[in-house]
C-alpha positions in Angstrom: 128.9 105.2 142.7 128.7 106.3 139.0 131.8 105.8 136.8 131.8 106.8 133.3 134.9 105.8 130.9 136.1 107.4 127.6 132.5 108.6 126.7 132.0 109.3 122.7 129.3 110.9 120.8 128.7 112.3 117.8 125.9 113.4 115.0 126.0 113.9 111.4 124.9 117.1 109.5 125.0 117.5 106.4 126.7 114.1 106.0 129.2 115.2 108.3 130.1 114.0 111.7 130.2 116.3 114.4 131.9 114.7 117.8 130.4 116.2 120.7 131.8 114.2 123.7 135.5 113.5 123.2 136.2 110.4 125.3 135.0 111.7 128.8 135.9 110.2 131.8 134.4 110.8 135.5 133.3 109.9 138.9 130.5 110.4 141.3 130.8 109.6 144.6 127.8 108.2 146.5 126.0 111.2 148.2 128.3 114.1 146.5 126.7 116.9 144.7 128.7 118.5 141.6 127.9 121.1 139.2 129.0 120.4 135.4 129.7 123.9 133.6 130.4 125.2 130.0 129.6 127.2 127.1 126.2 126.6 125.4 127.0 123.5 122.6 130.2 122.3 124.8 127.9 118.8 125.4 126.8 119.3 128.8 123.2 118.4 128.0 124.3 115.0 125.8 126.7 114.1 128.7 123.7 114.2 131.0 121.3 112.4 128.8 124.2 109.4 128.4 124.3 109.6 132.7 120.7 109.3 132.7 120.1 106.1 130.0 118.2 108.6 127.9 120.8 108.2 125.0 123.6 105.7 124.2 127.3 106.3 124.0 129.0 105.6 120.4 132.0 104.6 122.7 132.8 104.0 126.3 131.2 102.7 129.4 128.8 103.7 132.7 128.5 102.1 135.8 126.1 102.8 138.3 126.5 100.9 141.8 128.7 98.3 140.0 125.9 97.8 136.7 126.7 98.1 133.4 123.9 100.4 132.4 125.3 101.6 129.3 125.0 98.2 128.0 121.4 97.4 129.0 118.9 96.8 126.0 115.3 98.0 126.3 113.2 97.2 128.2 115.7 96.3 130.8 117.1 100.0 130.3 114.2 101.6 130.8 113.3 99.3 134.4 116.8 100.3 135.6 116.6 104.2 135.0 112.9 104.7 136.6 114.4 102.4 140.0 117.9 104.4 140.4 117.4 107.6 138.4 115.5 110.7 139.5 115.6 113.5 136.7 114.9 117.5 136.6 114.8 119.7 133.5 114.9 123.5 133.3 111.2 123.7 131.3 109.8 121.5 134.7 108.4 119.2 132.1 105.0 118.2 134.5 102.4 116.4 132.6 99.6 119.0 132.1 96.8 116.2 132.3 97.9 114.7 135.6 97.3 116.7 138.9 100.2 117.8 141.2 99.6 114.5 143.1 99.6 112.4 140.0 102.4 113.8 138.5 104.9 113.2 141.5 103.8 109.9 142.7 104.8 108.7 138.5 107.4 107.3 139.4 105.8 105.3 142.4 103.1 104.5 139.7 105.4 103.2 137.1 107.4 101.0 139.7 104.4 99.6 141.1 104.2 100.7 144.5 100.5 100.0 146.4 98.5 103.2 146.3 98.2 103.2 150.0 101.9 104.0 150.1 101.8 106.4 147.0 99.4 108.2 149.4 101.9 108.4 152.4 104.6 109.4 150.3 102.7 112.1 149.0 101.6 113.8 151.8 105.1 113.5 153.4 106.6 115.1 150.0 104.1 117.5 149.6 104.9 118.9 152.8 108.7 118.5 151.8 108.3 120.9 149.1 106.2 123.5 150.8 102.9 122.5 148.7 100.8 121.0 151.2 97.1 121.4 150.2 98.2 121.6 146.1 97.7 117.9 145.5 94.6 118.0 143.4 95.7 121.3 141.7 97.1 121.2 137.9 100.2 122.4 136.7 99.0 125.6 134.9 97.3 126.6 138.5 101.0 126.9 139.7 103.7 129.4 139.7 107.1 128.6 137.8 108.7 128.0 141.4 105.8 126.2 142.2 105.9 123.7 139.1 109.9 122.9 139.7 109.1 122.3 143.4 106.7 119.7 142.0 109.8 118.3 139.4 112.0 118.1 142.4 109.4 116.0 144.6 108.9 113.5 141.4 112.7 113.3 140.8 113.3 112.2 144.3 110.1 110.6 145.6 111.1 106.9 144.5 114.2 107.0 146.3 116.9 107.1 143.0 120.6 106.7 143.9 121.1 109.7 141.4 119.9 112.7 140.7 120.2 114.6 137.4 119.0 118.2 137.2 119.7 120.1 134.1 119.8 124.0 134.7 116.8 123.8 137.5 116.7 127.5 138.1 117.1 128.7 134.3 113.4 129.6 133.8 113.4 131.2 137.5 113.9 134.5 138.7 116.7 135.0 140.8 114.8 134.8 144.2 112.5 132.0 143.5 115.7 130.0 141.4 117.7 130.5 144.8 114.7 129.1 147.3 114.5 126.1 144.7 117.7 125.6 144.5 118.4 125.7 148.2 115.4 123.0 148.6 116.7 121.0 146.0 120.3 120.8 147.6 118.8 120.1 151.1 116.6 117.3 150.0 119.0 115.5 148.2 121.5 116.0 151.1 118.9 114.9 153.7 118.6 111.7 151.8 122.1 110.7 150.9 121.6 111.3 147.2 123.7 112.1 144.6 122.9 115.1 142.3 124.8 116.2 139.4 123.8 119.6 138.3 124.1 121.2 134.7 124.2 124.9 135.0 125.4 128.0 133.1 124.9 129.7 136.9 127.9 130.8 138.9 125.3 131.0 141.9 124.3 127.6 141.3 127.7 126.0 140.8 129.2 127.3 143.7 126.7 125.7 146.1 128.1 122.4 144.7 130.9 120.6 146.0 132.5 120.4 143.1 132.7 121.6 139.6 133.7 119.5 136.3 133.7 121.6 132.9 133.1 121.2 129.4 134.8 122.5 126.8 134.2 121.8 123.2 133.6 117.8 124.7 136.6 117.4 126.4 136.1 117.5 130.2 138.6 119.8 132.0 139.8 119.8 135.1 137.4 120.9 137.7 136.1 124.3 137.7 138.6 125.5 135.2 137.7 126.7 131.6 135.6 129.4 129.6 132.0 129.4 130.6 
């Protein structure tokens, strides 16, 4: 479903080129749940941003459902990303001036989905993430766990083929994080969505069907390495 080949990425610091990713290649199958682990600074978030089309690789290519989307130019890249990829972040990244309902429906609004369809899907997703009746509330009225449940609904509501989660439980206490994690995996499983989760947590990694490990910008054999 997703194939990345020989990805390279670097940045300049004090006039020196600092490599971040060094020829990373990977494949994700449709409906697979994969954890990406590794120590801080190993390049996990950078790789996630490349796979999500938020950054461009210096070399290599990325195919999603047969589309060479890493070669797309704007605005085509943005349109493709909106339709096919969902994102979940550690910091939730909800828009504070939008209500819960408006945050969840934002992907549908950007895709031009009719309002009647949006409202129908909104009701279903508020139930799915156990926030029925909270649509009119704003993010600052929610707990951290509730905000992340809104973020999950927003990431999944437009039925993306690929869901990318960057430390989705990193800002939550252990018990809340476990509930949010179970919800995320169950919803993605029920909808046959491919899920790639960046994490430092062994608990999170063990929930995935497969583990990939980044170490110093190199993708090691699944689950190996120090992290």
